Every structure is written in structure tokens, then in C-alpha cells.
N, C-alpha and C positions, 0 to 999 in steps of 0.2 A: 469627533462624538462617540465613535468605537474605540478610544484608548480610553474614557473615562478618566484622564488626571484631572484631579482634584483640583478645584480654585479656576477652572477654566471653564468657559461659559458659552452657547453659542446661541443666536437669537433663533426663535421659532420662526421658519419660511413653508411657504408652498407654492406648486407650479399649477397655475390655472391653465387649462387650453381649451380656444374654444373658436371655430373656424377658423384653426388657419394660424391664429393669432396665439402667443404664450404671454403670462404676467407671471411675475415672480413677486409674490405679496410678501411683505416680511415684517417683525414687530420692532417698534419703536425703541432705542434702544437709548440708556443714558449716558449717550458720550456727544463729543462732537470732537472738529477740527484737529481741538489742542491735546486730544486726550490719548492722541494716539501713541505707545509706547513700545510695539514693535511691526517690523515689516516696511510697507512703503505705500503712501496714499498716491503718490505721483509719480510712479516708475516708467510713465509713458514720456517724461519731459525732460526735456536736456538737465535741466538743473532739480531731479531729483533726490530727497532727504530719504535716507534711509534707518531706520531706527532699529535700536535694540539694547534701552535703555536703562531698564531693570534686569537685576542679574536674579531676582526670583522669577519674572516672568521669561528670563530668556531660559532658565532650567525647566521649565514648565512645558514651553514649546518644544525645546528639543526631547524631551522625555516623550511628548503624543507624536513626532516626528518616530524616535526608535522603534516605537510600538508601529509605526505603518510602514517600518521599512524605507522611511526617507532617510536621506545623509543632507548635512548642512551643506553650506558653499559661502564663500564670501562674496558680498556686494558692496561695494565702496566702502571694504575695511570693514565690514559688519558681519559676522557669524549671520547665516541665516537658513532656519531648519525649514523649508517650506518652497514658495516662489516670492519671489520679490514682490508682490502686489499684495500679498497677504497680509492683513492688518491685527494686532492682537491692543486693544487700548483699555486702559483703568478707568471706570465708569466712575461716574457722580456717586453710586451707594458702594465704593471700594475693591467691587469686584471686577475681573479682567473679562474684557470679549472678543472672543477672535470670529471675524468676518472677511469676505471676500474669497472666500476658500476653492472657487473656482476652479482654478487651476493646481490644488493640490499636489496631482499626482501626475507624475510626469509624461511629456508629450511623445509622441508616437511615430514625428515626422518633423524636420524642420520647418517646411510646407504646411501650417493649418495647427502651427505648435499652442495655438491658443485654444485651440479645440478637441483636436484630435488625440483625444488622451490615451492612456493606458488606464485598462482597469483595476480599481485595488486591489481584487482578489490576485490579480498576477503579481502587482509588486508587492503585496504584505508573503507573497509564496515565494518570491525570487532568493536566490541564494544571497544575493548580497543589496545592501541600500542603494536607493536610485535617488536622482538629483531632480526634484521639482523645474528645475530650469535648465537640465542640461535641453539640446539642442537649440536651447534660443541665445539671445542677442544679450539678454540679463545676465547669462552667468559669464563673468569675467573674469572667474578665481583660475589661477594656473592650473587647475585638474580638469577643464571644461575640454580637453578632450579627453579624457579618462573618462567623463561621465557621459559623453557620447555613445565612446565603446562601450559603454554597460546600458546604455539603452540598445543596443546594438544587440547584445547577447539576449536580454530578456525578451527582444522582439523573435528572436531566432526559438524561442522556444514554444512560441503557439503553433508552429505546424505541429510539432509534439503532441503538444494539448490538443490541438484537433484531431490528429489521428486516434489516441488515447480515448477520449470522447467518442467518437465514431466507432471504435472497437467494443467500445461498452455497450455502445448504445443497439447494435447489432446483435449484440449476446443476450441480451436483455430482450428482443425482439423477437429474437428465433427460439428463447426460454419460456416468454410466455403469451398468451394472448395479449399482448399490450398495444390499449388506444392510447393512440398518441396524437395530439392537439398540436399544430405549425406551431401555434405560440409558444410551447414548451421546450419546441427546439433554441427559439431563441434564449429563452431563461439557463436550460442548459449550459449553453456555451457560456454566457455571463455569469454566471457560478462558479464556473470553469476558470476564469479570467481573460476570456475571449468574446473581444467586440460583435456585435450582430454585424458587422462591416466582414467578417469571414467567414459569412454564410457560405458565400462559393466556395471556400475553401474547404468547407465543411463538406459540401453536398457532392465535390469531387472526391473524397475521401470515403464517403458512403457510397458511391457508384465503381469505384475500385473493391469496397469489401463486399457489397452484396450490388452485384451487376445484374442488369433487368433478364428474365426470363429470355429468351429468345424470338418470341413474340410480342415481345411491349418493348416500348421505350423507354420505362423505368421502373426503376424497383419503387415498391411501395414508400420506401422511407426517404429515398431520394425526390419521387413524387410532393411528399411533404416537406421538407427542405425547399424546393421548387414553390410551394404556394404561399409560403413566410418571406421570401425574397420577393416576388412578385408583388404581394401585398404591400408589403412596406411601400416598394417605390409606386404602386399605384395610392398608396393614402399621401405620400408625399406629395406626388404630384396632385391630388385631391386639395389640397392645404393648401398648396400653392395659386391654385386656381382661386379659391375662394379671398386670399387675400387681393391676388390683383383686383378681382372683380369688386371687392369690398370699398374698396381704397379709391375709385373710380366712380362710386356713389355716394352721393350724399345722407340718404335714407336707406337703410336695409332692413330688412324683415326676414323672420325664420323662414319665409316661405321662399324668398329668394334666395338663401346656401340651400335648403332644400330642393329647388329646382337646377341649380347648379349639379350639383350631386348625382339626381338623375340622370344627366343628359350625360354626365360624362360617363357613369355605368353603363348608359343603355351603349355610349358611343362602343364601348371595349367589347361589349357580348354581341355586339351586329353578328349577326351567322353568315350573312351571302359575302363577306365582305374582311378583309383585313382595313379599319379604317388609320387614318392617321392616328387616333389617341392611342389605339392597340401597338402601332409601330413603333409610337413611339416608348412607350412603356416598356414592350420588348427591348429595347434599345438602351432605356436608361436602365433595366435591370442589368442585362448582359454588360453594361459600361461598369459599371457600378461594384458589382459583387463579381466579376471579372471570369465570367463562365458563359459556357454558350448553349444554346437549345440546340435540338438533332432538326435535323432539315425537314423530317417530319411530323413533328410535334406538334405543330398549331394544324399543320392537316388533318390529322387524325384526331385529335384532342380538343381543341378550342375549345367548345362549346363546355365539356366537360371539365375540365380543368376551370376556365373562368368563373363558374358558378361554383367550384369548390373555393375557389377565392373569394366569394362573394362576401360572405359573414367575416372574414378576416380583415378584409378590407374595411368593412363599416364599425368592425370593434377598434382599429387602429384609428377610425377619422372621427370615430364619435359617436357614430349614428346609430341611433335606436329605433332597430325596425321595426314596424307595425307585424301586425297578429297575422295579418290576411299574407303579408310578404313570408313570414315565417313559416305558414303553413305548408307555400308552394316549394318552399327550400326543402322541408321536411320529406317531400315525397316528388325527387325530380323524377322519376317514374310516370308519374302522371300527370306532371306539369311542365315537365323538362327544367334544362338550368335556365336562368330568367334572371334578368335585373330588376330592379324597383320600376314600374309602369308610367306614377306619377309621384309628385308631394306627398301623397297620402298615407304611401307606401312606406313612408319615413314618421313615426311617431316623433322623433323629435331627434334634434342635434344636440348631445350631452356635454354638459360642460365636465373638461377630466380635469382631477384635482390632485397631485402625486404631493404627498404631506414628506417629512424628514422622518427617518426613523427614530428620532429622539422622542416624539408623538407619543406612539407608541411602546415604546420604552417608558417615558415616562409614566406612562397608563398603567403599566405593569410594577411598575414599582406602588405605584400608589397602593395597588389593586392587593401588594403582598403587605403593606403598612397595614392596611383595610382589613386585610383578615385576619390579622395577627391581633390586632386589637378586636377581633368582632366579639359581641355578648350571644351570638349566638352559638359559636366553636365555646366561650365559656360555658353556656348552660349543659353542654355536650359530658363536659368532664364534669360539670358537678354531677352529672344524671349517672355517669359511672362510679362516680366515689359514693354515691349514695344509692348505688347498687339497685337503682330504679331502670328497670327495664321501658314499661312504658314513659319514663320520662323521656330516656334517651331516644326513644323511635320518636316522638314528637321536637325533641330538640333537633335531633339529625334532618328530621324531614322539614323542619324551620329553617333549616343553613342551605340545605341543598335548593330550597324554594327562593331564599332571596339573594345566599351567596354566590350558586353555584354560576349562575348566568354571568357575573361580573369577571369569573375566571374563564370562563369560556370564550366570552367577546374577547380576551387580552389573547390567550391563544389561537382565536381566530386572525387576531391583528398579525400576529408572527408569518403570518402567512406573507405578506405584503411590506418583511422587513428584507434588506437585501443581504445575502450570505456574511457580509463583512461584520452585521450586529447579530447574527443568529447564536453564537456563541454566548456573547451579553445577556441578550434578551430570552435566550431560551433556559440561561442559570435563572433569572429572575423566574419566569415562568412555573421552572420545573418547583423553584421555592414556593411559591403562590398555590400550586395549586397538586402537585403528588404526593408532598410532603402532607400537606394537608390529609389526604385518602389515605395515605400510609399510619397515620397519627392515630385516624378515624377507624383504620379498621386495627389496629392496636388494642384501641380503647373496647371496638368492638369484639376484638376476642376475649381481653381481660373481663369484661363483662358475661358472657356468656361462659365462661369458664366458671367465677363468680356464683352464676346464677345455677348453674351445673351441681357445683357442690353443696 
């Protein structure tokens, strides 16, 4: 999508998450098993068939891969740019449709090569193109050892990236009154090509650069990273509990899942002892992220730390908390750090929907075209040509009222677009908004000069 290769089309899809279950919803395309022209739709079988049937399509796929810094490799004698199980179809409408791109970017390890992938930002900024099927049994080319070595060199840049991010964050924190939310830590790593599984490495770098005061267990920055790591593991555990319990019940209501969440969060924050739930969370956090809590951390900071994790856990798990619970969280000195008391403290379990950035990009392009054809904007130009200040003010107010909110919505949508899409997205939005304002300013200036003269 970010490659913007003319002639390649992609299905609109979204990820729907609810109570630990995930569903991918996608549009119906005008394709069939017989319409595949590139890639393979049976890569996991012994008698797989690899397609690279159309020169025009092959060139387009190669162009897209080059823009993503991906190299081609031989699969059963066919040159494929991307993973072997990518598919490109010639639809009934004559368009090329690309799908099954879950493994588009290369794996980070042989074990887990189907899902443990490098981030797009890392691949695109690497000094050499990488192979999507490196470290996997699908790469049967003569260069497979070289492909594996290139992945190793890319992985070796991650500690360097983590250190650079940590250095910059410490500088920012020291220079300004920097209010940092733990969720922004994960966003910061991802935008620089570092997966969140390296949060433990980032935590170690911050501790070295910004060590805690002699009378403290953690610095403010390392404390924030700890919150993110523990909150992620707690949310994973809660989603797993939902899935397990829902599968064992025939009839499940919203209150059932709320009660599971309340019990788990209450077990975590039991003040008198370290519960099995909390011990499991500590062990999982340390094992997954590869770090160790200091010996006295939980003795001194258990209630405060888990209280600060609470809202982040709720956000990651999709829990919309009720106002009475939020009131208690806003004033811990009065109410103490608490977990939800009962299901009434949870207003709802939200359905979390993640869309492809192409939705926002298409919205932005539509807006740009709309504004260029805007009758309100033409009236502004006519007012200038007629040297009518009153008409100009009326036309501008009309445009601002009806057209500007459209631009504003698109700019807001940019916040949800991954780094890989930012350049394309911001180019479109800039054309649709700032150019409009510059044009208006120019006409206003000309009108003002004309009126004065």
C-alpha cells in the first residue's frame, strides 16, 4: 500500500478484537482459485504450485518490493519478490489484487518465522534489501545462506537503535517538563523499527543512561517502561483467561467477562500477600522481556506500581471503566491505589477495531479532490476578483464552516497511520489543507491591498 505502485490493488480489511478473540474482516474480491497469477496458494503442501505468469504483474511486484527494500528469491525456479505464500490475482474486473501479505516482511528467527517478523521501518531503512523467506524452509535458492546472514546483520542494528532512542529520550526528558505516557514508549520504539519485545533491552539502556537516585529503586523513565512491560503481560493473561473460560461456557454474557476481569485485577492488587496471579505476572514479564526486578521492588512499591499499571492494563484489554472508578484513580492519595470493586466499575468491554492505513489514505485523497472542486472555494476566488470584501468574508466563513471540518478529520486520522505511511499520508493532507490556507492567505492579501489602494 505504501509503495503506491500503479495497477496494484489491495482488499480493505480490519482487525476486530473482543474479549480475547480476534477476527479479520475483509471485503469480497472478484477473484477465484483459478485467477492467481503470482505467488502460491498452497505453499504448505508437498505439491505446491508457484506462479509468476504475467510479465506485467511480475514487474509491478518487483517494483513494490524494491520500494519496501525487499529482494527477490527463487521458489521452484520462479523469481518471487516477497514471501512464497503471497498472492496476486487477475480479477474478473481486469485489476490486479494482492493479498495474503501477513509474512511480507522478513522473520527475525527460524523458530517463529511465521509470526516473529521484523518491523517495516527497520527493513525499509536497512542498508541492504532483505528476503521475506529468509530463515524459513521456503527459501530454496542458492543464496539462502546469504539471506540468513543479512537478517543477522539487520538484527545486529536493533541494540544500536535502542541505545539511540534511549539517549534521545533522556535528553528530551532532561530538557523539558516531559509528560510521558507508557503507551508512547511502545509507539516510540515501533516508529524506529524496534518491536515491543525489545522493551526489556530498552529498559536496560535507560537504567544505564539515567540511573535511579540512591534512595530510589527506579528512575522515572525506567519506571514508565516497567509499567508498559507489566501491563502488556497482564493484558495478555486476561485475554487468555477470557478465551479459556468462554470456550468452556455455552452462553456468555458481557457481565461474565467483566467478572473475570474484576477477579483477575483484584488478585493482582491483593495488599497483604503476593498472590499466584501476581507471581505469574512477574515471572511472565521477566521471562518475555528478559529483565529482572530488583529484590526489594515489590516490597516497597507493589501497591503504587500496580495502581499505576491499572489504567494501561484496562486500555490494552479494551476495558472502558466507569466514572466512579476513574474518580478513585485520579486521587490515589485519598482513595488509595485500587482495582475495580465489581462489574459495575467496568462500563463496557470495548470492541477494538484496527483498520489498514489505506482507509485513511483513501479518505485523504477523496478530501483533496473534494476541496479542489469546492464551490465554496470558487466563491472565495470570485469575491477577490470582484474586489468585494463583504462577499469574501461571507464566502470564507462558509468554507470554514463546511469544508474545514473535513480536512480536520483527515488530519486527525493521520495520528493512527503507521510510520511507513506517514510520508504519503502527510503529502496528501498537506495538499488538501495547508495549500488551501496559503491560497486563501494570498487572496486575502491581494484583496486587502486592492481595497487599500
